[in-house]
C-alpha positions as a Markdown table, in Angstrom:
| # | Residue | x | y | z |
|---|---|---|---|---|
| 1 | Met | -23.5 | -8.4 | -11.9 |
| 2 | Pro | -23.3 | -10.7 | -9.1 |
| 3 | Gly | -23.4 | -13.9 | -10.7 |
| 4 | Leu | -20.5 | -12.9 | -13.4 |
| 5 | Ser | -17.3 | -14.7 | -12.5 |
| 6 | Gly | -13.8 | -16.1 | -13.9 |
| 7 | Pro | -11.1 | -14.1 | -15.1 |
| 8 | Ile | -10.8 | -10.8 | -16.8 |
| 9 | Leu | -9.5 | -11.9 | -20.1 |
| 10 | Asp | -6.0 | -11.2 | -22.0 |
| 11 | Thr | -7.9 | -10.0 | -24.8 |
| 12 | Phe | -9.4 | -6.9 | -23.4 |
| 13 | Gly | -5.9 | -5.4 | -24.0 |
| 14 | Asp | -6.4 | -5.7 | -27.4 |
| 15 | Leu | -9.2 | -3.2 | -27.7 |
| 16 | Ser | -7.4 | -0.5 | -28.7 |
| 17 | Cys | -10.3 | 2.1 | -28.5 |
| 18 | Leu | -11.4 | 1.1 | -25.4 |
| 19 | Ser | -11.3 | 4.3 | -23.0 |
| 20 | Thr | -13.6 | 3.0 | -19.8 |
| 21 | Leu | -13.5 | -0.3 | -17.7 |
| 22 | Asn | -16.0 | -1.4 | -15.1 |
| 23 | Ile | -16.3 | -4.7 | -13.7 |
| 24 | Val | -17.6 | -3.4 | -10.6 |
| 25 | Gly | -19.3 | -5.6 | -8.0 |
| 26 | Thr | -19.1 | -9.3 | -9.5 |
| 27 | Ser | -17.6 | -12.6 | -8.6 |
| 28 | Val | -15.1 | -12.0 | -11.1 |
| 29 | Ser | -11.3 | -13.6 | -10.0 |
| 30 | Gly | -7.3 | -13.8 | -10.2 |
| 31 | Ala | -5.2 | -11.3 | -11.1 |
| 32 | Ile | -5.4 | -7.8 | -12.6 |
| 33 | Pro | -4.3 | -9.0 | -16.4 |
| 34 | Ala | -1.0 | -6.9 | -17.5 |
| 35 | Ser | -1.7 | -6.9 | -21.0 |
| 36 | Leu | -4.8 | -4.2 | -19.8 |
| 37 | Ser | -1.4 | -1.8 | -20.9 |
| 38 | Arg | -2.0 | -2.4 | -24.1 |
| 39 | Ala | -5.3 | -0.5 | -24.5 |
| 40 | Thr | -3.7 | 2.7 | -24.2 |
| 41 | Ser | -6.8 | 4.6 | -24.8 |
| 42 | Leu | -8.1 | 3.6 | -21.3 |
| 43 | Ala | -8.9 | 7.1 | -19.2 |
| 44 | Ser | -10.8 | 4.9 | -16.6 |
| 45 | Ile | -11.0 | 1.3 | -14.5 |
| 46 | Asn | -12.7 | 0.1 | -12.7 |
| 47 | Leu | -12.6 | -2.9 | -10.7 |
| 48 | Ser | -14.1 | -2.9 | -7.1 |
| 49 | Arg | -16.0 | -5.1 | -4.8 |
| 50 | Asn | -14.8 | -7.9 | -6.7 |
| 51 | Lys | -12.3 | -10.8 | -6.2 |
| 52 | Leu | -9.5 | -9.5 | -7.4 |
| 53 | Ser | -6.2 | -10.9 | -6.4 |
| 54 | Gly | -2.1 | -11.2 | -6.3 |
| 55 | Ser | -0.3 | -7.8 | -7.9 |
| 56 | Ile | -1.6 | -4.9 | -9.3 |
| 57 | Pro | 0.9 | -4.8 | -12.5 |
| 58 | Arg | 3.8 | -2.8 | -12.8 |
| 59 | Ser | 2.9 | -2.4 | -16.9 |
| 60 | Leu | -0.5 | -0.2 | -15.9 |
| 61 | Gly | 1.8 | 2.7 | -14.7 |
| 62 | Gln | 4.0 | 2.5 | -17.7 |
| 63 | Gly | 1.9 | 2.1 | -20.4 |
| 64 | Leu | -1.6 | 4.1 | -20.1 |
| 65 | Pro | -0.8 | 7.5 | -20.6 |
| 66 | Arg | -4.2 | 8.7 | -20.2 |
| 67 | Leu | -5.2 | 6.5 | -17.1 |
| 68 | Val | -6.2 | 9.0 | -14.8 |
| 69 | Tyr | -8.9 | 7.2 | -13.1 |
| 70 | Phe | -7.9 | 3.6 | -11.1 |
| 71 | Asn | -10.4 | 1.9 | -8.9 |
| 72 | Ala | -10.0 | -1.8 | -7.2 |
| 73 | Ala | -10.9 | -1.2 | -4.0 |
| 74 | Asn | -12.7 | -4.3 | -1.9 |
| 75 | Asn | -10.8 | -7.2 | -3.4 |
| 76 | Tyr | -7.9 | -9.4 | -2.4 |
| 77 | Leu | -4.9 | -7.6 | -4.0 |
| 78 | Val | -1.5 | -8.0 | -2.3 |
| 79 | Gly | 2.3 | -5.9 | -3.0 |
| 80 | Ala | 3.2 | -2.9 | -3.5 |
| 81 | Ile | 1.1 | 0.3 | -5.2 |
| 82 | Pro | 2.9 | 0.7 | -8.8 |
| 83 | Ala | 4.8 | 4.2 | -9.1 |
| 84 | Arg | 2.6 | 6.7 | -11.6 |
| 85 | Leu | -0.8 | 4.6 | -12.0 |
| 86 | Val | -2.6 | 7.1 | -12.7 |
| 87 | Arg | -1.5 | 10.4 | -14.3 |
| 88 | Gly | -2.8 | 13.7 | -12.8 |
| 89 | Gly | -2.3 | 16.5 | -15.5 |
| 90 | Thr | -3.2 | 14.5 | -18.3 |
| 91 | Ala | -4.7 | 16.8 | -20.8 |
| 92 | Asn | -5.8 | 19.0 | -17.9 |
| 93 | Leu | -7.6 | 16.6 | -16.1 |
| 94 | Pro | -8.1 | 15.4 | -12.5 |
| 95 | Ala | -6.9 | 12.2 | -11.7 |
| 96 | Ala | -8.4 | 9.7 | -8.4 |
| 97 | Leu | -6.9 | 6.4 | -7.3 |
| 98 | Thr | -8.8 | 4.3 | -4.9 |
| 99 | Leu | -7.3 | 0.8 | -3.6 |
| 100 | Ser | -8.6 | 0.9 | -0.2 |
| 101 | Asn | -9.5 | -2.6 | 1.8 |
| 102 | Asn | -6.8 | -4.7 | 0.3 |
| 103 | Arg | -3.6 | -6.2 | 1.3 |
| 104 | Leu | -1.0 | -4.1 | 0.0 |
| 105 | Thr | 2.6 | -3.2 | 1.6 |
| 106 | Gly | 5.5 | -0.9 | 0.9 |
| 107 | Lys | 5.3 | 2.6 | 0.5 |
| 108 | Ile | 3.1 | 4.7 | -0.7 |
| 109 | Pro | 4.9 | 6.0 | -4.0 |
| 110 | Trp | 6.9 | 9.3 | -4.2 |
| 111 | Thr | 5.8 | 9.6 | -7.5 |
| 112 | Tyr | 2.9 | 10.7 | -6.8 |
| 113 | Ala | 3.6 | 14.1 | -5.0 |
| 114 | Val | 4.5 | 15.8 | -8.2 |
| 115 | Glu | 0.7 | 14.5 | -9.3 |
| 116 | Asn | -0.1 | 17.7 | -9.6 |
| 117 | Asn | -3.9 | 17.1 | -10.3 |
| 118 | Leu | -4.2 | 14.1 | -8.1 |
| 119 | Ile | -7.8 | 15.3 | -6.0 |
| 120 | Gln | -8.0 | 11.7 | -4.5 |
| 121 | Leu | -6.4 | 9.2 | -2.4 |
| 122 | Trp | -7.8 | 5.8 | -0.9 |
| 123 | Val | -5.8 | 3.6 | 0.1 |
| 124 | Ala | -7.2 | 2.9 | 4.1 |
| 125 | Asn | -7.2 | -0.5 | 5.3 |
| 126 | Asn | -4.0 | -1.8 | 3.6 |
| 127 | Arg | -0.3 | -3.0 | 5.3 |
| 128 | Leu | 1.1 | 0.2 | 4.0 |
| 129 | Val | 4.2 | 1.6 | 5.7 |
| 130 | Gly | 6.7 | 4.3 | 5.7 |
| 131 | Asp | 6.3 | 8.4 | 5.9 |
| 132 | Ala | 3.3 | 9.7 | 4.0 |
| 133 | Ser | 4.4 | 13.6 | 4.6 |
| 134 | Phe | 5.2 | 14.3 | 0.9 |
| 135 | Leu | 1.3 | 13.7 | 0.1 |
| 136 | Phe | 0.7 | 17.2 | 1.6 |
| 137 | Gly | 1.5 | 20.6 | 0.6 |
| 138 | Arg | -0.5 | 23.6 | 0.5 |
| 139 | Arg | -0.2 | 24.0 | -3.7 |
| 140 | Lys | -0.9 | 20.2 | -3.9 |
| 141 | Ala | -4.2 | 19.7 | -5.7 |
| 142 | Met | -5.8 | 17.1 | -3.2 |
| 143 | Val | -9.5 | 17.1 | -2.8 |
| 144 | Tyr | -10.1 | 14.0 | -0.7 |
| 145 | Met | -7.3 | 11.6 | 1.1 |
| 146 | Asp | -8.3 | 8.3 | 3.2 |
| 147 | Leu | -5.0 | 6.5 | 4.2 |
| 148 | Ser | -6.6 | 5.2 | 7.5 |
| 149 | Gly | -6.5 | 1.9 | 8.9 |
| 150 | Asn | -2.2 | 1.9 | 7.9 |
| 151 | Lys | 1.2 | 1.7 | 9.4 |
| 152 | Leu | 2.0 | 4.7 | 8.4 |
| 153 | Arg | 4.7 | 6.4 | 10.4 |
| 154 | Phe | 5.2 | 10.9 | 10.8 |
| 155 | Asn | 4.8 | 14.0 | 12.2 |
| 156 | Leu | 2.2 | 15.3 | 11.5 |
| 157 | Arg | 3.2 | 18.7 | 12.9 |
| 158 | Gly | 4.7 | 21.0 | 10.1 |
| 159 | Val | 2.6 | 19.7 | 6.9 |
| 160 | Glu | 0.7 | 22.5 | 5.1 |
| 161 | Met | -2.9 | 21.3 | 4.1 |
| 162 | Pro | -3.5 | 21.3 | 0.4 |
| 163 | Glu | -5.5 | 24.3 | -0.5 |
| 164 | Gly | -8.2 | 22.6 | -1.3 |
| 165 | Leu | -8.5 | 19.4 | 1.1 |
| 166 | Gln | -12.0 | 18.9 | 1.9 |
| 167 | Glu | -12.2 | 15.2 | 3.9 |
| 168 | Leu | -8.6 | 14.0 | 5.7 |
| 169 | Asn | -8.6 | 11.0 | 7.1 |
| 170 | Leu | -5.2 | 9.2 | 8.9 |
| 171 | Ala | -7.0 | 7.3 | 12.0 |
| 172 | Arg | -5.3 | 3.9 | 12.6 |
| 173 | Asn | -1.7 | 4.6 | 11.7 |
| 174 | Arg | 1.2 | 5.2 | 14.1 |
| 175 | Ile | 1.4 | 9.1 | 13.1 |
| 176 | Tyr | 3.3 | 11.7 | 16.1 |
| 177 | Gly | 3.8 | 15.0 | 16.9 |
| 178 | Arg | 1.6 | 17.5 | 17.2 |
| 179 | Val | -2.3 | 18.4 | 15.5 |
| 180 | Pro | -1.2 | 21.4 | 12.5 |
| 181 | Ala | -1.7 | 24.8 | 13.1 |
| 182 | Thr | -2.4 | 24.7 | 9.1 |
| 183 | Leu | -5.9 | 23.4 | 9.5 |
| 184 | Arg | -7.6 | 26.1 | 11.0 |
| 185 | Glu | -6.8 | 28.1 | 7.7 |
| 186 | Ser | -8.1 | 25.1 | 5.8 |
| 187 | Lys | -11.1 | 23.9 | 4.1 |
| 188 | Val | -11.1 | 20.6 | 5.7 |
| 189 | Val | -15.1 | 19.8 | 6.8 |
| 190 | Ala | -14.4 | 16.0 | 7.2 |
| 191 | Leu | -11.2 | 14.8 | 9.3 |
| 192 | Asp | -10.5 | 12.1 | 11.5 |
| 193 | Leu | -6.7 | 11.8 | 13.1 |
| 194 | Ser | -8.1 | 9.3 | 16.3 |
| 195 | Tyr | -5.6 | 6.0 | 17.5 |
| 196 | Asn | -2.4 | 7.5 | 16.6 |
| 197 | Glu | 0.0 | 8.9 | 19.0 |
| 198 | Leu | -0.3 | 12.9 | 18.8 |
| 199 | Cys | 0.4 | 14.9 | 21.3 |
| 200 | Gly | -0.3 | 18.6 | 22.3 |
| 201 | Glu | -3.1 | 21.4 | 22.5 |
| 202 | Ile | -5.3 | 21.0 | 19.7 |
| 203 | Pro | -5.4 | 24.6 | 17.9 |
| 204 | Thr | -8.6 | 26.5 | 18.6 |
| 205 | Ser | -10.6 | 28.7 | 15.9 |
| 206 | Gly | -11.1 | 28.6 | 12.1 |
| 207 | Gln | -12.3 | 25.3 | 10.6 |
| 208 | Met | -11.2 | 23.4 | 14.1 |
| 209 | Val | -14.3 | 24.0 | 16.0 |
| 210 | Arg | -16.5 | 22.0 | 13.6 |
| 211 | Phe | -14.7 | 19.1 | 14.9 |
| 212 | Glu | -16.1 | 17.0 | 18.0 |
| 213 | Ala | -13.6 | 14.8 | 20.7 |
| 214 | Ala | -14.2 | 11.5 | 17.2 |
| 215 | Ala | -11.8 | 13.2 | 16.0 |
| 216 | Tyr | -8.8 | 13.1 | 18.1 |
| 217 | Val | -9.7 | 9.9 | 20.5 |
| 218 | His | -6.7 | 7.3 | 21.3 |
| 219 | Asn | -3.8 | 9.8 | 20.9 |
| 220 | Lys | -0.9 | 10.2 | 23.1 |
| 221 | Cys | -1.9 | 12.6 | 24.8 |
| 222 | Leu | -3.8 | 15.6 | 23.1 |
| 223 | Cys | -5.6 | 18.0 | 24.7 |
| 224 | Gly | -7.7 | 21.4 | 24.8 |
| 225 | Thr | -10.6 | 21.6 | 23.3 |
| 226 | Pro | -13.1 | 19.3 | 22.6 |
| 227 | Leu | -10.7 | 17.1 | 24.8 |
| 228 | Pro | -10.2 | 18.2 | 28.1 |
| 229 | Ser | -8.1 | 21.0 | 29.1 |
| 230 | Cys | -4.5 | 20.8 | 29.2 |
């Protein structure tokens, strides 16, 4: 409904049985109302591709114990990502958080490191900073991770790929170190590490044969197949 406009009403928070809220691809504007935290049955919120502004209310991460899906991509949101906005593990359901293409700042909250059922984290094209290496680890449930287009800075060399990770995009950050050897035994089928500060020889064999030069270009000093030899 592209012609739909105006703010999201505070009275949505009074809908105690509301489990899914989708307002997608409209001209709805203004802030995300903190009153949504009163609708404690909410499990899924999709507010993508609107004209929303302001910050994401912290109360959503504190008052919605069943929320496992939150999508507010392609808006004009600012400020920090609230801690535990989605809660992985609720009723053993996977959780997904999508906030790409906004103007969010600060660090990715470390609390997402303990959400064992967080399978998707898309926060591309914001203004996020800091160390995001805590999101990695073999036991993590992550399947899709897109942190591209930020100002994240950490050493990639020693990170372990989550066992089920299939898509990883870290392009256009300030990530340094080497391409981790754990990629060889991973399940990653889509990879982009371009436009960072990585250096050293790219590991070979295993999954590495899938990735073309575009996955590695514009780094500090990467070399080896599929780039020129060291």
